[in-house]
C-alpha positions in Angstrom: -53.3 -36.0 99.2 -56.4 -38.1 99.6 -59.7 -36.2 99.6 -61.9 -37.5 102.4 -65.5 -36.7 103.3 -66.5 -37.6 106.9 -70.2 -37.5 107.7 -71.0 -37.0 111.3 -69.2 -34.8 113.8 -70.2 -36.6 117.0 -68.2 -38.6 119.6 -66.6 -40.9 117.1 -66.5 -38.5 114.1 -64.5 -35.9 116.1 -62.0 -38.6 117.1 -61.7 -39.8 113.5 -61.1 -36.2 112.3 -58.4 -35.6 114.9 -56.5 -38.8 114.1 -56.6 -38.3 110.3 -55.8 -34.6 110.5 -52.7 -35.2 112.6 -51.1 -37.2 109.7 -51.3 -34.4 107.1 -52.1 -37.0 104.5 -55.8 -36.4 104.2 -57.7 -33.3 102.9 -60.8 -33.6 105.2 -64.2 -32.2 104.9 -66.6 -32.9 107.9 -70.3 -32.5 107.2 -73.1 -32.6 109.8 -76.6 -31.1 110.2 -75.7 -29.9 113.7 -73.7 -26.7 113.4 -73.0 -26.7 117.1 -71.3 -30.1 116.9 -69.2 -28.9 114.0 -67.9 -26.1 116.1 -66.2 -28.6 118.4 -63.9 -29.7 115.5 -61.0 -27.3 115.2 -60.8 -25.4 111.9 -57.1 -26.5 111.5 -58.3 -30.1 111.3 -60.9 -30.0 108.6 -63.2 -27.9 106.5 -66.6 -27.9 108.3 -69.8 -27.9 106.4 -73.3 -27.7 107.8 -75.4 -29.9 105.7 -78.5 -32.1 106.0 -76.9 -35.4 105.1 -80.3 -37.1 105.3 -81.3 -35.2 102.2 -80.4 -37.2 99.1 -79.6 -34.2 96.8 -77.4 -32.6 99.5 -75.6 -35.9 100.0 -74.8 -36.5 96.4 -73.6 -32.9 96.0 -71.1 -33.0 98.8 -69.9 -36.5 97.8 -68.7 -35.3 94.3 -65.0 -35.2 93.9 -64.2 -37.1 97.0 -61.8 -40.1 97.0 -63.1 -41.6 100.3 -66.4 -41.2 102.1 -66.5 -42.2 105.8 -69.8 -42.4 107.6 -69.9 -41.9 111.4 -73.7 -41.4 111.2 -76.4 -43.5 112.8 -76.8 -46.9 111.1 -80.2 -46.0 109.4 -78.5 -43.3 107.3 -75.7 -45.4 105.9 -77.4 -47.0 102.9 -78.0 -43.7 101.2 -74.4 -42.7 101.9 -73.1 -45.8 100.3 -75.3 -45.1 97.2 -73.9 -41.6 97.1 -70.3 -42.9 97.4 -70.9 -45.3 94.5 -72.4 -42.5 92.3 -69.3 -40.3 93.2 -66.8 -43.1 92.5 -65.5 -43.0 96.0 -64.4 -45.7 98.4 -66.9 -46.1 101.3 -66.4 -47.0 105.0 -68.8 -47.1 107.9 -69.1 -48.2 111.5 -72.5 -49.9 111.4 -73.4 -52.9 113.6 -76.7 -53.2 112.0 -77.0 -56.5 109.9 -79.8 -55.2 107.6 -77.8 -52.1 106.8 -74.7 -54.1 105.9 -76.8 -56.2 103.5 -77.9 -53.1 101.8 -74.3 -51.9 101.5 -73.4 -55.3 100.1 -76.0 -55.0 97.4 -74.9 -51.4 96.5 -71.3 -52.7 96.2 -72.1 -55.4 93.7 -70.1 -54.7 90.6 -68.7 -51.4 91.9 -65.2 -50.2 90.8 -64.5 -48.8 94.3 -64.4 -50.5 97.7 -67.2 -50.7 100.2 -66.0 -51.5 103.7 -68.8 -51.5 106.3 -68.5 -52.5 110.0 -65.1 -50.9 110.7 -64.3 -50.2 114.2 -64.1 -52.5 117.3 -67.0 -54.9 117.1 -67.8 -55.5 114.4 -64.4 -54.7 113.0 -61.1 -55.4 114.8 -62.5 -58.4 116.7 -63.3 -60.2 113.4 -59.7 -59.5 112.2 -58.4 -61.1 115.4 -60.7 -64.1 115.3 -60.0 -64.9 111.6 -56.3 -64.6 112.2 -56.5 -67.1 115.1 -58.7 -69.4 113.1 -56.3 -69.6 110.2 -53.7 -71.2 112.5 -55.8 -74.3 112.9 -56.1 -77.4 110.6 -59.7 -77.8 111.7 -61.9 -75.5 113.8 -64.2 -76.4 116.7 -65.0 -73.2 118.5 -64.6 -69.5 117.8 -65.8 -67.4 120.7 -65.6 -63.5 120.6 -66.2 -61.4 123.7 -65.9 -57.6 123.7 -67.0 -54.9 126.2 -66.7 -51.2 126.6 -67.0 -50.7 130.4 -66.7 -47.8 132.9 -63.6 -48.1 135.0 -65.6 -46.9 138.0 -69.2 -48.3 137.8 -71.4 -46.8 140.5 -75.0 -47.0 139.3 -77.3 -50.0 139.5 -76.7 -50.9 135.8 -72.9 -50.8 136.5 -72.6 -49.1 133.2 -72.1 -45.7 131.5 -72.8 -44.6 128.0 -69.7 -44.7 125.9 -71.2 -45.4 122.4 -74.1 -44.6 120.2 -77.4 -45.1 122.1 -79.2 -46.2 119.0 -76.5 -48.8 118.4 -76.6 -50.0 122.0 -80.4 -50.5 121.8 -79.9 -52.5 118.5 -77.4 -54.7 120.2 -79.8 -55.5 123.1 -83.0 -55.9 120.9 -82.1 -57.4 117.5 -81.6 -61.1 116.6 -77.9 -62.2 116.7 -75.9 -64.2 114.2 -74.2 -67.4 115.3 -73.0 -70.8 114.0 -74.1 -73.9 115.8 -73.2 -77.4 114.6 -71.7 -75.8 111.5 -74.9 -74.1 110.5 -75.6 -70.3 110.5 -78.5 -69.4 112.6 -80.2 -66.6 114.6 -80.2 -66.5 118.4 -81.9 -64.2 120.8 -80.1 -61.1 122.2 -79.6 -61.2 126.0 -79.5 -65.0 126.1 -76.5 -67.3 126.5 -75.4 -65.7 129.8 -72.0 -66.8 131.0 -69.5 -65.6 133.6 -65.7 -65.4 133.5 -62.8 -63.7 135.3 -59.9 -61.8 133.7 -57.0 -60.4 135.7 -59.0 -60.9 138.9 -62.1 -59.0 137.7 -65.4 -60.8 137.3 -67.5 -60.3 134.2 -70.6 -61.6 132.5 -71.2 -62.0 128.8 -74.4 -62.5 126.8 -75.6 -62.5 123.2 -75.9 -59.2 121.4 -76.5 -58.3 117.8 -74.1 -57.2 115.2 -70.7 -58.0 116.7 -69.9 -60.9 114.4 -70.1 -58.8 111.3 -69.8 -61.1 108.3 -67.7 -63.7 110.1 -70.7 -66.1 110.4 -71.1 -66.2 106.7 -67.4 -66.6 106.1 -66.9 -69.5 108.6 -70.2 -71.3 108.1 -69.5 -75.0 107.5 -65.9 -74.6 108.7 -66.5 -74.2 112.4 -68.8 -76.1 114.8 -69.5 -73.2 117.1 -69.1 -69.4 116.5 -70.6 -66.7 118.6 -70.2 -63.2 119.8 -71.2 -61.9 123.3 -71.0 -58.4 124.9 -69.1 -58.2 128.2 -70.6 -56.3 131.2 -70.2 -56.4 134.9 -72.3 -59.0 136.7 -76.0 -58.1 137.1 -76.2 -55.8 134.1 -77.9 -58.4 131.8 -80.8 -59.1 134.2 -81.6 -55.4 134.5 -81.5 -54.8 130.8 -83.7 -57.8 130.2 -86.3 -56.4 132.6 -86.3 -53.1 130.5 -86.3 -54.8 127.1 -88.7 -57.7 127.8 -90.7 -57.1 130.9 -91.3 -53.4 130.2 -91.3 -54.1 126.4 -89.0 -51.2 125.6 -87.8 -53.1 122.6 -91.2 -52.1 121.1 -90.7 -48.4 122.1 -87.1 -47.7 121.1 -87.5 -44.0 121.0 -88.6 -44.0 124.7 -85.8 -46.5 125.5 -83.3 -44.1 123.9 -84.6 -41.1 125.8 -84.5 -43.0 129.1 -80.9 -44.1 128.6 -79.7 -40.7 127.4 -81.4 -38.9 130.3 -80.6 -41.3 133.1 -77.2 -42.9 132.3 -74.2 -40.6 132.3 -71.5 -40.7 129.7 -67.9 -41.2 130.7 -64.4 -41.0 129.2 -63.0 -43.1 132.0 -63.6 -46.4 130.4 -61.8 -49.6 129.4 -62.3 -51.8 126.3 -61.9 -55.5 126.8 -61.2 -57.9 123.9 -61.3 -61.6 124.6 -61.2 -64.0 121.7 -60.8 -67.8 122.1 -60.4 -70.3 119.3 -60.2 -74.1 119.7 -59.5 -76.8 117.1 -56.9 -79.1 115.7 -53.2 -78.3 115.6 -50.7 -80.9 114.8 -53.3 -83.6 115.4 -54.3 -82.4 118.9 -57.2 -80.4 120.2 -55.6 -77.0 121.0 -56.8 -73.6 122.2 -55.4 -70.1 121.5 -56.6 -66.9 123.1 -56.2 -63.2 122.4 -56.9 -61.0 125.4 -56.4 -57.2 125.6 -57.5 -54.3 127.7 -57.3 -50.7 126.2 -57.8 -47.6 128.4 -58.8 -44.0 127.7 -55.9 -41.9 126.6 -54.7 -38.5 125.1 -54.2 -38.5 121.4 -53.7 -35.6 119.0 -54.0 -33.1 121.8 -57.4 -34.5 122.9 -58.6 -36.7 125.8 -60.5 -39.7 124.3 -62.4 -42.5 125.8 -61.2 -46.1 125.1 -64.2 -46.8 122.9 -63.5 -43.6 120.9 -59.9 -44.6 120.5 -60.6 -48.1 119.4 -63.5 -47.3 117.1 -61.8 -44.3 115.5 -58.4 -46.1 115.2 -60.2 -49.1 113.6 -61.8 -47.2 110.8 -58.8 -44.9 110.2 -56.6 -48.0 109.9 -58.9 -49.5 107.3 -58.9 -46.3 105.3 -55.1 -46.1 105.5 -54.7 -49.7 104.5 -57.0 -49.1 101.5 -55.0 -46.1 100.4 -51.8 -48.2 100.8 -53.2 -50.9 98.6 -53.3 -53.5 101.4 -57.1 -54.1 101.0 -59.2 -55.1 98.0 -59.7 -52.0 95.9 -63.3 -52.7 94.7 -66.5 -54.4 95.6 -67.7 -55.5 99.1 -64.8 -55.9 101.6 -65.2 -57.9 104.7 -63.2 -57.0 107.9 -61.7 -60.5 108.0 -60.0 -59.8 104.6 -57.6 -57.5 106.5 -54.5 -59.2 107.8 -54.0 -58.8 111.5 -50.2 -58.1 111.1 -51.0 -55.3 108.6 -53.6 -53.8 110.9 -51.4 -53.8 114.0 -48.4 -52.4 112.0 -50.5 -49.5 110.8 -50.0 -46.1 112.5 -53.6 -46.1 113.6 -53.8 -49.9 114.4 -50.9 -49.4 116.8 -53.4 -47.9 119.3 -54.6 -51.5 119.8 -51.2 -52.8 120.9 
């Protein structure tokens, strides 16, 4: 049985625990500084440990003897977790969308005898696996465009949005520079720019640049594709309101206040839908051709719990990557990119099947 330490018992951590525990293949310990959050995880699913995971000594102590360490913590805590995983000789997985954090993990993974797999989940994560699989079908690439959104099914407020994900992560997406490839060269573009509109199944959406969703794909495809970008999907009008908050009111410079405002004023919901829309254009059999992957995933009941669509997709994504590592279907050491996972392997996995 694989010994697995999960750090973080929040919205995503609890879903990860439930999915892994149901298999009976993992001996799970969940650690969090918040004892009240830990109580929400049933004792039958995991050993629960109240621990200040921001403390380096505590972190290294609980990491000892583990085969796998999974971080469902805020992005700014992940680099020390990766360092503790390396010291413990454990494989490491996280959900970060933060580019700087991923670079730190990459440095820690250099020369390691275990695997370091950051950016698991939906975006970054599954969307990179899809995009790379589509891209591999072309003799020459022109455009790779990735669009992902976690949206309320019943938007009623002015933002037409409900919180479904980490507020810190959401703010990062709206405020930090974004990776892209333009004319074959990797570059940075501004978040909230590149506004576009499209319809899918009769519903109108908008999409705009946000940070982190490309993962490592810009580095992987630089020089091989003319245009590569990632945009977040929202209902029309959302971008303009967020731009007012981020730029006109300059909340990008007061992120603590921005987080408090969102957490206080924007309700959470489990009645959501995840939209994945990836389009690749390029040369196939001597002709300019386009292929598209489009999918909607809704909230559902799993392992005796009701989960939001973003919980299902994020937790299933990282659980699938852990499973594939244990099965020997991912590189077993060093830094592992999401696009190194084969789409067929992912979708055939017992957790990856939640994306089908």
